[in-house]
C-alpha positions in Angstrom: 5.5 77.1 -23.9 7.7 79.2 -22.3 11.9 77.9 -23.1 13.3 81.3 -21.3 12.1 79.2 -17.5 14.6 76.7 -18.2 17.3 78.9 -20.5 18.0 81.3 -17.0 17.9 78.2 -14.6 20.4 76.4 -16.5 22.3 79.7 -16.2 21.6 79.9 -13.0 23.5 76.6 -12.7 26.6 77.7 -14.5 26.8 80.7 -12.2 26.1 78.7 -9.0 28.7 75.9 -10.1 32.0 78.7 -10.0 30.8 80.5 -7.2 33.9 79.1 -5.6 35.5 79.6 -7.9 38.0 82.8 -8.8 37.2 85.9 -9.7 38.5 85.7 -12.9 36.5 82.2 -13.7 32.5 83.6 -11.4 32.8 86.2 -14.6 34.1 83.8 -17.9 30.8 81.2 -16.1 28.7 84.5 -16.6 30.0 85.8 -20.4 29.1 82.2 -21.5 25.9 81.1 -20.3 24.6 84.8 -21.5 25.9 84.0 -24.7 24.4 80.4 -24.8 20.8 81.8 -24.9 20.2 80.5 -28.2 21.7 77.6 -28.1 19.9 76.4 -25.2 17.0 77.5 -27.1 17.3 75.3 -30.3 18.5 72.6 -28.0 15.3 72.9 -26.5 13.7 72.8 -29.6 15.3 69.8 -31.3 14.5 67.7 -27.5 10.3 68.5 -28.5 10.7 68.2 -31.8 12.3 64.5 -31.3 9.8 64.1 -28.7 6.6 65.1 -29.8 8.2 62.5 -33.1 9.2 59.7 -30.2 4.8 60.4 -29.3 3.2 60.9 -32.7 4.9 57.1 -33.8 3.2 55.7 -30.5 -0.5 57.5 -31.7 -2.7 55.9 -34.5 -4.7 58.5 -35.7 -2.8 61.8 -34.1 0.4 63.5 -35.6 1.6 65.9 -32.9 4.3 68.9 -34.8 6.0 71.1 -32.7 6.0 75.3 -34.3 7.4 78.1 -33.7 6.1 81.3 -32.9 8.1 83.8 -32.9 10.6 82.3 -30.2 8.2 80.4 -29.1 7.4 77.2 -29.8 3.3 75.1 -29.3 3.0 72.1 -29.9 -0.2 71.3 -33.1 -2.1 68.1 -32.7 -3.4 66.7 -35.2 -6.4 63.8 -35.5 -6.3 61.8 -38.2 -7.9 63.4 -41.7 -11.3 63.1 -43.0 -12.0 60.7 -46.0 -12.0 63.6 -48.4 -8.0 64.5 -47.7 -6.7 61.7 -47.6 -8.1 60.2 -51.0 -5.3 59.8 -53.7 -5.3 61.8 -56.2 -4.9 59.5 -59.6 -2.5 57.8 -60.1 -1.0 57.5 -56.9 -3.0 54.5 -54.9 -0.8 51.7 -54.9 2.6 54.6 -54.3 2.1 54.8 -50.7 3.3 52.0 -48.3 3.7 54.1 -45.6 5.1 57.7 -44.6 7.9 59.9 -43.9 8.2 62.9 -41.7 9.8 65.9 -43.7 9.8 69.2 -41.6 9.9 71.8 -44.4 11.1 75.5 -43.3 8.6 78.1 -45.2 8.8 82.4 -44.9 5.8 83.4 -42.5 4.1 85.0 -46.2 4.7 81.8 -48.4 3.4 80.0 -45.0 0.3 81.8 -44.5 -0.2 81.9 -48.3 -0.5 78.2 -48.4 -2.6 78.5 -45.0 -5.2 79.7 -47.1 -5.4 77.9 -50.0 -5.2 74.7 -47.4 -8.4 77.0 -45.2 -10.2 77.7 -49.3 -9.7 73.9 -50.2 -11.0 72.3 -47.2 -8.1 70.8 -46.0 -4.9 70.4 -44.2 -2.0 72.3 -44.3 -0.2 68.3 -44.4 -2.9 67.3 -47.4 -2.4 69.8 -49.2 1.1 70.1 -49.7 1.4 66.4 -50.1 -1.8 67.4 -52.8 0.2 70.8 -54.0 3.8 68.2 -54.7 2.1 65.6 -55.9 0.9 67.2 -58.8 3.8 68.8 -59.0 5.9 65.8 -59.7 3.2 64.3 -62.4 4.4 63.9 -66.0 3.5 67.7 -67.4 2.0 67.0 -71.0 5.3 67.4 -74.4 7.7 65.6 -71.3 9.8 66.9 -70.2 12.4 65.9 -73.3 10.8 68.8 -75.7 13.0 69.9 -77.9 11.0 72.5 -79.3 7.7 74.1 -79.8 5.1 76.5 -82.2 5.3 80.1 -81.5 2.5 80.8 -79.7 -1.0 82.0 -82.0 -0.8 85.7 -83.3 3.1 85.5 -83.2 3.7 83.6 -86.1 7.1 84.9 -88.0 9.0 84.8 -84.5 10.4 81.0 -85.6 10.1 78.4 -83.3 12.3 78.9 -79.6 14.6 75.5 -79.3 14.5 74.2 -74.8 16.9 72.2 -73.3 20.3 71.4 -73.0 23.8 71.5 -75.2 26.6 69.4 -74.4 30.1 71.3 -76.1 
């Protein structure tokens, strides 16, 4: 979706409103309208995102997301996932009573890596991210309060390594 025509329309409106004003006011309006382009695009993107969220809330089997490709927004419709994608990970059963929408901003290179990993796993990007987050939040062996650990095999004589925090 090209937002340029909407930004240009607003620019024309501002110019038309001030055409009967003095030359200074008309010039000021022209300068303001030229600098508003990025703000107008952001406002339009917010409107499109809010509309997509509202539409998604009324759909049962699909979600609509607004994504930026360069500077142009595009709508992405995702139909309900297959059973293999929505099957809960071990330990997740019963934890999710609903779902919440989160906006996540990634660099283009990280986004490409996530998409590649999702394709390799045969999942949607959303399902892959949900599983990655769930795995990252699983309790680690030894827990976060582990105070010390032995040196790795083959590194005897280096002593113990301590982790944690201290108070002074």
